[in-house]
C-alpha positions in Angstrom: -2.2 35.7 -18.6 -3.6 33.6 -21.3 -0.7 33.0 -23.7 3.0 31.8 -23.0 4.0 35.0 -25.0 2.1 37.1 -22.5 3.9 35.4 -19.6 7.4 35.9 -21.1 6.6 39.5 -21.7 5.5 40.0 -18.1 8.7 38.3 -16.8 10.8 40.6 -19.0 8.9 43.7 -17.6 9.6 42.4 -14.0 13.2 41.9 -14.8 13.5 45.4 -16.0 11.9 46.7 -12.8 14.3 44.6 -10.8 17.3 46.0 -12.8 18.1 42.6 -14.1 19.3 41.8 -17.7 18.3 38.1 -17.6 17.0 35.3 -15.4 17.6 31.6 -15.1 14.7 29.3 -14.6 15.4 25.6 -13.6 12.9 22.9 -13.2 13.5 22.1 -9.5 12.5 23.2 -6.0 14.3 24.3 -2.8 15.2 20.5 -2.4 16.9 19.9 -5.7 14.0 17.5 -6.5 13.5 15.9 -9.9 9.8 16.0 -9.5 8.3 19.0 -7.9 5.0 20.2 -6.5 2.7 22.5 -8.6 3.8 25.5 -6.7 7.4 25.0 -8.1 6.5 24.3 -11.8 7.8 27.6 -12.9 9.5 26.2 -16.2 6.1 24.8 -17.3 4.1 28.0 -16.4 6.6 30.2 -18.4 7.2 28.0 -21.4 4.5 25.2 -21.6 7.2 22.5 -21.4 5.7 19.5 -19.4 8.9 17.4 -19.2 10.5 16.4 -15.8 14.0 17.9 -16.7 14.9 21.1 -18.3 15.8 24.8 -17.7 15.6 28.1 -19.4 17.3 31.6 -19.6 15.4 34.6 -20.5 17.2 37.9 -21.8 15.7 41.1 -22.8 15.8 40.1 -26.6 16.1 36.4 -26.7 15.3 33.2 -24.6 16.5 29.7 -24.6 15.3 26.4 -23.2 17.7 23.6 -22.4 16.6 19.9 -22.5 18.4 16.5 -22.9 17.9 13.9 -25.7 14.9 12.4 -23.8 12.9 15.5 -24.7 14.1 16.4 -28.3 10.7 15.9 -29.8 8.6 16.9 -26.8 10.0 20.3 -26.2 9.5 21.3 -29.8 5.8 20.3 -29.7 5.2 22.2 -26.4 7.3 25.2 -26.6 7.1 27.9 -29.2 10.2 28.3 -31.6 9.1 31.8 -32.1 9.8 32.8 -28.6 12.4 30.3 -27.5 15.5 28.8 -29.1 16.2 25.0 -28.4 19.3 24.0 -26.8 20.5 20.4 -26.3 22.1 19.3 -23.1 25.0 18.3 -22.5 26.3 19.7 -25.8 25.2 23.2 -24.6 25.1 24.3 -20.9 23.4 27.2 -19.5 26.9 28.5 -18.4 28.4 28.2 -21.9 25.4 29.7 -23.5 25.4 32.7 -21.2 29.1 33.2 -22.0 28.1 33.7 -25.6 24.8 35.5 -25.2 24.6 37.4 -21.9 24.7 41.3 -22.3 28.0 42.9 -21.8 28.3 44.1 -18.3 24.8 42.6 -17.5 23.3 41.4 -14.3 21.8 37.9 -14.6 19.4 37.0 -11.9 19.0 33.5 -10.2 17.1 32.2 -7.1 19.7 30.8 -4.7 17.1 28.4 -3.3 16.9 26.6 -6.7 20.5 26.2 -7.8 23.4 24.3 -6.4 26.5 26.1 -5.2 28.7 24.5 -7.9 26.3 25.8 -10.6 26.6 29.3 -9.1 30.3 29.1 -9.5 30.3 27.8 -13.0 27.8 30.4 -14.2 29.6 33.3 -12.4 32.9 32.3 -14.0 31.3 32.0 -17.5 29.8 35.5 -17.1 33.0 37.2 -16.2 34.2 36.8 -19.8 31.5 39.3 -20.8 32.0 41.5 -17.7 28.7 40.4 -16.5 27.7 39.2 -12.9 25.2 36.5 -11.5 22.9 38.3 -9.1 21.0 36.3 -6.3 17.3 37.5 -5.9 15.6 37.8 -2.7 12.2 37.1 -4.3 11.8 35.0 -7.5 10.5 37.3 -10.3 8.3 34.6 -11.7 6.5 34.3 -8.3 5.8 37.9 -8.7 4.1 37.8 -12.1 2.5 34.2 -11.6 -0.7 35.5 -10.4 -2.6 32.3 -9.8 0.4 30.3 -8.5 -0.8 27.2 -6.5 0.0 27.0 -2.7 2.4 24.4 -1.4 0.7 21.2 -0.5 -0.9 21.0 3.1 -1.1 17.2 3.0 -0.3 15.5 6.3 2.6 13.2 6.8 2.0 9.5 7.4 4.1 6.9 9.2 6.0 4.3 7.2 6.0 1.3 9.6 8.9 -0.7 10.3 7.3 -3.8 8.8 7.8 -2.1 5.4 11.0 0.0 6.3 12.9 -2.8 7.8 14.7 -0.5 10.3 13.6 2.0 12.7 14.1 5.7 12.4 16.0 5.8 15.7 18.4 3.2 14.4 18.9 5.2 11.1 19.7 8.3 13.0 22.1 6.5 15.2 23.9 5.3 12.1 24.0 9.0 10.8 25.4 10.0 14.1 28.2 7.5 13.9 29.0 8.7 10.5 29.1 12.3 11.8 31.6 11.4 14.5 33.8 9.7 11.8 33.7 12.9 9.7 34.4 15.2 12.7 31.1 16.9 12.2 28.4 18.1 14.7 25.4 18.1 12.3 24.3 16.9 9.0 22.0 19.0 6.8 19.4 16.7 5.0 17.7 18.7 2.3 16.6 16.0 -0.2 13.0 15.1 0.4 13.5 11.4 -0.1 16.4 11.3 2.4 14.1 12.9 5.1 11.3 10.5 4.3 13.7 7.6 4.5 15.5 8.8 7.6 12.3 9.5 9.7 10.2 6.6 8.3 7.4 9.0 7.1 5.9 9.6 3.8 3.8 12.5 2.4 1.7 13.7 -0.6 3.4 17.0 -1.4 4.9 16.0 -4.9 2.7 14.3 -7.5 3.5 10.4 -7.6 6.4 10.7 -5.1 5.3 10.0 -1.5 7.4 12.8 0.2 6.6 15.8 2.3 8.1 19.3 2.1 10.6 19.4 4.9 14.3 20.0 6.0 16.1 18.3 8.7 19.3 18.5 10.8 20.6 15.3 12.3 23.1 15.6 15.1 26.0 13.6 16.3 24.2 12.7 19.5 21.5 10.9 17.5 18.9 13.7 18.0 17.4 15.5 15.0 15.6 18.8 14.1 12.8 18.4 11.6 11.5 21.5 9.9 8.0 20.9 8.5 4.7 22.9 8.6 3.0 22.0 12.0 -0.3 21.5 10.3 1.2 18.6 8.5 2.1 16.6 11.8 -0.6 14.7 13.5 -0.5 13.0 16.8 0.3 9.7 15.3 3.4 11.1 13.5 4.5 13.1 16.5 4.3 10.0 18.7 6.2 7.9 16.0 9.0 10.6 15.9 9.5 10.5 19.6 11.4 12.7 21.9 14.7 12.5 19.9 13.1 14.6 17.1 12.5 18.2 17.7 9.8 19.8 15.5 10.0 23.2 13.9 8.2 25.2 11.3 9.7 24.7 7.8 9.8 28.4 7.5 12.3 28.6 10.3 15.0 26.4 8.6 17.1 29.2 7.2 17.2 31.1 10.6 18.3 27.9 12.3 21.1 27.4 9.8 22.4 30.9 10.9 22.7 29.6 14.5 25.1 26.8 13.6 28.4 28.8 13.9 31.0 27.7 14.8 29.9 24.1 14.4 31.2 21.6 11.8 28.3 21.0 9.4 28.1 18.2 6.8 26.3 19.3 3.5 25.8 17.5 0.3 26.8 19.9 -2.5 24.7 18.0 -5.0 21.4 17.9 -3.0 21.6 21.2 -1.2 20.9 24.6 -2.8 23.3 27.5 -2.8 21.2 29.4 -0.1 22.0 26.8 2.5 25.7 27.2 2.0 25.3 31.0 2.1 23.4 30.8 5.4 26.1 28.6 6.9 28.9 30.8 5.7 27.1 33.8 7.3 26.9 31.9 10.6 30.5 31.2 10.6 30.0 27.4 10.4 32.7 25.1 9.0 31.2 23.3 6.1 32.2 19.8 5.4 31.1 18.9 1.8 30.1 15.3 1.8 27.5 13.2 0.2 24.2 13.0 2.1 24.8 10.0 4.5 21.4 8.4 3.7 22.0 8.1 0.0 23.9 4.9 -0.1 22.0 3.1 2.8 18.7 4.1 1.1 20.0 2.7 -2.2 21.1 -0.7 -0.7 17.8 -2.2 0.3 17.5 -4.3 3.4 15.9 -7.8 3.4 12.5 -6.4 4.4 12.6 -3.8 1.6 13.6 -6.5 -1.0 10.7 -8.8 0.1 8.3 -5.9 0.0 9.6 -5.1 -3.6 9.1 -8.7 -4.8 5.6 -8.7 -3.3 4.8 -5.3 -5.0 6.2 -6.5 -8.4 4.3 -9.7 -8.3 1.0 -7.8 -7.5 1.8 -5.3 -10.2 2.7 -7.9 -12.8 -0.7 -9.4 -12.4 -2.4 -6.1 -13.1 -0.2 -5.6 -16.2 -1.1 -9.0 -17.5 -4.8 -8.2 -17.2 -4.1 -4.9 -19.0 -2.1 -6.6 -21.9 -4.9 -9.0 -22.5 -7.5 -6.2 -22.4 -5.5 -4.2 -25.0 -5.3 -7.3 -27.3 -9.1 -7.6 -27.1 -10.0 -3.8 -27.5 -7.4 -2.6 -30.0 -8.8 -4.5 -33.1 -12.1 -2.7 -32.5 -10.6 0.6 -33.7 -11.8 2.8 -30.8 -9.0 2.4 -28.3 -7.0 5.5 -27.6 -3.9 6.5 -25.4 -5.8 8.1 -22.5 -8.4 5.3 -22.2 -5.6 2.8 -22.1 -3.6 4.4 -19.4 -6.7 5.0 -17.3 -7.6 1.3 -17.7 -4.2 0.2 -16.5 -4.5 2.5 -13.5 -7.7 0.9 -12.7 -6.3 -2.6 -13.0 -3.7 -1.5 -10.5 -6.4 0.0 -8.1 -8.3 -3.3 -8.3 -5.5 -4.7 -6.1 -6.8 -2.6 -3.2 -3.3 -1.6 -2.3 -2.4 1.0 -4.8 -1.4 4.3 -3.1 -0.6 6.3 -6.3 1.0 5.9 -9.7 4.8 6.2 -9.5 4.9 8.7 -12.4 2.6 9.9 -15.2 2.1 7.0 -17.4 3.8 7.2 -20.9 1.0 5.9 -23.2 2.3 6.4 -26.7 0.6 5.2 -29.8 2.4 5.1 -33.1 4.6 8.2 -33.5 3.9 9.3 -29.9 5.8 6.4 -28.7 8.9 7.9 -30.2 8.7 10.7 -27.7 10.7 9.3 -24.9 8.9 11.0 -21.9 5.6 11.6 -23.8 2.5 12.4 -21.6 -0.9 12.0 -23.4 -3.3 15.0 -23.2 -6.8 15.6 -24.8 -4.8 17.6 -27.4 -2.4 14.8 -28.3 -4.4 11.8 -27.6 -4.1 9.3 -30.4 -6.4 6.3 -31.4 -4.5 3.1 -31.9 -3.9 2.6 -35.8 -3.8 -0.9 -37.1 -0.3 -2.3 -38.0 1.4 0.1 -35.4 3.1 -0.1 -32.1 2.0 1.1 -28.7 4.5 1.9 -25.9 3.2 1.9 -22.4 5.6 2.9 -19.6 4.0 3.1 -16.1 4.4 2.2 -12.5 2.7 2.0 -9.2 3.4 3.2 -5.7 2.6 0.6 -2.9 3.4 0.8 0.6 5.8 -2.2 0.2 7.5 -1.0 -3.1 7.6 1.1 -6.1 7.3 -0.4 -9.7 8.3 0.8 -13.1 7.8 -1.3 -16.3 7.6 -0.7 -20.0 6.1 -2.9 -22.6 5.7 -2.4 -26.3 2.8 -4.0 -28.1 2.0 -4.9 -31.6 -1.3 -3.5 -32.9 -2.2 -5.5 -35.9 0.6 -6.7 -38.1 4.0 -5.1 -37.3 6.4 -4.5 -40.1 9.7 -6.3 -40.5 11.6 -3.2 -39.4 9.6 -3.0 -36.3 10.3 -6.6 -35.5 14.0 -6.3 -36.3 14.3 -3.1 -34.0 12.3 -4.7 -31.2 14.5 -7.9 -31.3 17.6 -5.8 -31.1 16.3 -4.0 -28.1 15.2 -7.4 -26.5 18.7 -8.8 -27.1 20.2 -5.7 -25.3 17.9 -6.1 -22.4 18.8 -9.7 -22.1 22.5 -9.0 -22.3 22.2 -6.6 -19.3 19.8 -8.9 -17.4 22.4 -11.8 -17.8 25.5 -9.8 -17.0 28.1 -11.1 -14.5 30.6 -8.6 -13.5 33.3 -8.1 -10.7 32.4 -6.2 -7.5 33.3 -2.5 -8.0 32.1 -2.2 -11.6 30.1 0.9 -12.4 26.9 1.3 -14.4 28.7 3.3 -16.9 30.7 0.2 -17.7 27.6 -2.0 -18.3 25.7 0.5 -20.3 27.1 -0.7 -23.7 25.9 -4.2 -23.0 22.4 -3.1 -23.7 23.4 -1.1 -26.8 25.6 -3.4 -28.7 22.8 -5.3 -30.8 21.6 -1.8 -31.8 25.1 -0.4 -32.4 25.8 -3.4 -34.9 23.1 -1.9 -37.1 24.1 1.7 -36.7 21.3 2.4 -34.2 21.1 3.8 -30.8 18.9 5.6 -28.1 19.4 9.0 -26.5 18.7 8.1 -22.9 20.3 6.1 -20.0 19.6 2.4 -19.7 18.9 2.3 -16.0 18.0 4.3 -13.0 17.8 3.5 -9.2 14.3 3.0 -7.8 13.3 3.7 -4.2 11.1 1.7 -1.7 7.7 3.5 -1.7 9.8 6.5 -2.5 11.1 8.1 -5.8 10.9 6.0 -8.9 14.2 7.6 -9.9 16.6 7.2 -7.1 20.4 7.6 -6.9 23.3 7.3 -6.6 23.5 4.3 -9.0 22.6 4.4 -12.7 23.3 2.5 -15.9 24.2 5.3 -18.4 27.1 6.2 -20.7 30.2 7.7 -19.0 30.1 11.5 -19.0 26.4 11.7 -19.9 24.1 14.4 -18.5 22.3 11.9 -16.4 24.6 11.6 -13.5 25.4 8.6 -11.4 26.9 6.2 -13.9 30.1 6.2 -11.9 28.7 4.8 -8.7 29.9 1.1 -8.1 27.0 -1.2 -8.0 26.4 -3.0 -4.8 24.3 -6.0 -3.8 20.8 -4.8 -2.7 20.6 -1.9 -5.3 17.5 -1.9 -7.4 17.8 -0.5 -11.0 15.8 -0.5 -14.3 16.9 -2.3 -17.3 15.4 -0.3 -20.2 17.0 -0.2 -23.7 14.8 1.3 -26.5 14.8 2.5 -30.0 12.8 5.5 -31.4 12.0 6.3 -35.0 10.8 10.0 -35.1 7.3 10.3 -36.5 6.8 6.6 -36.7 7.1 4.4 -33.4 8.9 3.8 -30.2 10.1 0.7 -28.6 11.2 0.1 -25.0 11.5 -3.0 -22.9 11.8 -2.3 -19.1 12.1 -4.5 -16.1 13.4 -3.7 -12.7 16.5 -5.7 -11.5 18.1 -6.3 -8.1 21.8 -6.5 -7.7 22.9 -9.8 -6.1 25.9 -11.7 -5.4 26.7 -14.2 -8.2 29.7 -16.3 -7.1 31.5 -17.8 -10.0 33.8 -20.9 -9.8 37.5 -20.2 -9.7 36.9 -16.4 -9.8 39.7 -14.2 -8.7 37.2 -11.6 -7.5 33.8 -11.3 -5.9 31.2 -11.3 -8.7 27.8 -9.7 -8.9 24.9 -9.9 -11.3 21.1 -9.1 -11.5 17.9 -10.9 -10.4 14.9 -9.7 -12.4 12.1 -8.3 -10.2 9.6 -7.5 -12.8 7.4 -10.2 -14.2 5.0 -9.7 -17.2 5.0 -11.2 -20.7 7.1 -9.7 -23.5 5.3 -9.2 -26.8 6.2 -12.4 -28.7 4.6 -11.0 -32.1 7.5 -8.7 -32.3 10.3 -11.2 -31.7 12.2 -12.5 -34.7 13.2 -15.9 -33.2 16.1 -16.4 -35.7 17.9 -13.4 -34.5 18.2 -14.8 -31.1 21.2 -16.7 -29.9 20.5 -20.0 -28.1 21.4 -18.4 -24.7 19.1 -15.5 -25.4 16.2 -17.8 -26.3 16.8 -19.8 -23.2 16.8 -16.7 -21.1 13.4 -15.7 -22.6 11.8 -19.1 -22.2 13.0 -19.2 -18.5 11.8 -15.6 -17.9 8.4 -16.5 -19.2 8.3 -19.5 -17.1 9.0 -17.4 -14.1 6.2 -14.9 -15.2 3.7 -17.8 -15.2 4.9 -19.2 -11.9 4.8 -15.8 -10.0 1.7 -14.1 -11.4 -0.2 -17.1 -12.7 -1.6 -17.9 -9.3 -3.2 -14.4 -9.0 -5.2 -15.0 -12.2 -8.1 -17.4 -13.2 -10.4 -18.2 -16.1 -9.6 -16.4 -19.3 -6.9 -14.2 -17.9 -5.1 -17.3 -16.8 -5.5 -19.0 -20.1 -4.3 -15.9 -21.9 -1.1 -15.7 -19.7 -0.4 -19.4 -20.3 -0.4 -18.8 -24.1 1.7 -15.5 -23.7 4.3 -17.3 -21.6 4.6 -20.5 -23.8 8.0 -21.5 -24.8 9.2 -19.5 -28.0 
């Protein structure tokens, strides 16, 4: 099917054949993943939307696509307004939209392997107001009409050695077993792919830029486990690594295994496990204990080995970034540089380290107005040449065996305007305020979010995304449960108390639609920061990311003395940490870029 209109028509025809009056299309997979394999990119296939978060509803006469503030511009450029109405989350939810738009008495289909149990309840309740019902489908209708749908990846698992993990898989399973005993549970269901990769100290290549493998697991109170993964993906090295305490099964056998767990007590995470898992356990007569996946917090709180690995990866990555920044400074004035060439060159600088496994996400390489699209992805159709007297935003990261990186820099191409410099300096001041924050133990990310926004708020400005997300260790670049985001935002996790060992991003920004985008992002580590005469234990951040910040965009007079001191100290650390990796003209450029302001 060549056009998206044809695809929408084909889906509607299939829904009519299935006696359905609508269907809900989320952008996720059977593991509630943020990033999914090509086989699960149903929303993109149907609509053309290439963002990493969104959903849609198709009814016989109308259709709607739902995205949050990060994708306001992107969704309108990629999805036809002739076929789709644009809905903003969290202002409008799928449930509330269905309550107003579903046909009276209609049957709205959903795939129980792609939605949470809570979502099913909310949507079902909303539909009752119209005498309609939510209907689980046995076969996703998109999969029926998607004729050239890719197969799931067959890539093999690889061992993540203890020298990078810092803890053996057996010890991790033993800790989960202890947790199960305390919960009065026999078994824990692990459905999130990063939870499985972390627990078993394995990595995969089934999801672009995220080193995970398609699998499920059951971890038992005796420390043994059952791992459900396609047998063709497990080589002798992985089998030996897993040992006798892990029984291997085909991934396709997972649902049947769930139906054998009655009358056991089974711990399941309602946020990370799809509705179909709960349905299978209910059918088995199991007692379900709804608890957060027991690996989530231990995975978020990095051990000493993981922290050391991150520091090494960040220093290595920072040197590649510095080489790239100098390269842009040389190439941009020639008038030929474009977004795709720039992002490809940055990947090459990272690859030159000899240790790059993959990018940690598709680079956001935005010149001029494309920089205002928060999660922009350059393509041959949208690729822009760098204009003089403009801004260029590059948000990128690398996957290394010892750590995952994520950094954003905004560069001046030619001579920036006074407005650009004012906005950049306000973003920088917010970045510094968060990086410098000292706070009592128990504080949540939602309580810190306004630190980064205040300099923008003072000028009546803001940005429509969270300020910080958790980051994994050679795992997902977006990792929970911690976040720095406004309370009650659609990006969950802001209510998790921050704890020493957590890694987060610090990335305030400003975006002027049709003109330019600004973002400054470093990764930070939560550490203990004892204060004299304090009544409580206090925490703060140590910056992990080291690369120069664009000095031509800074209005020095707008910085407080403490902010100027922070910036000079930061650049001194950049020179100390990545300078030894550079020589010749690269080293000379770095020294100038890191000179005291």
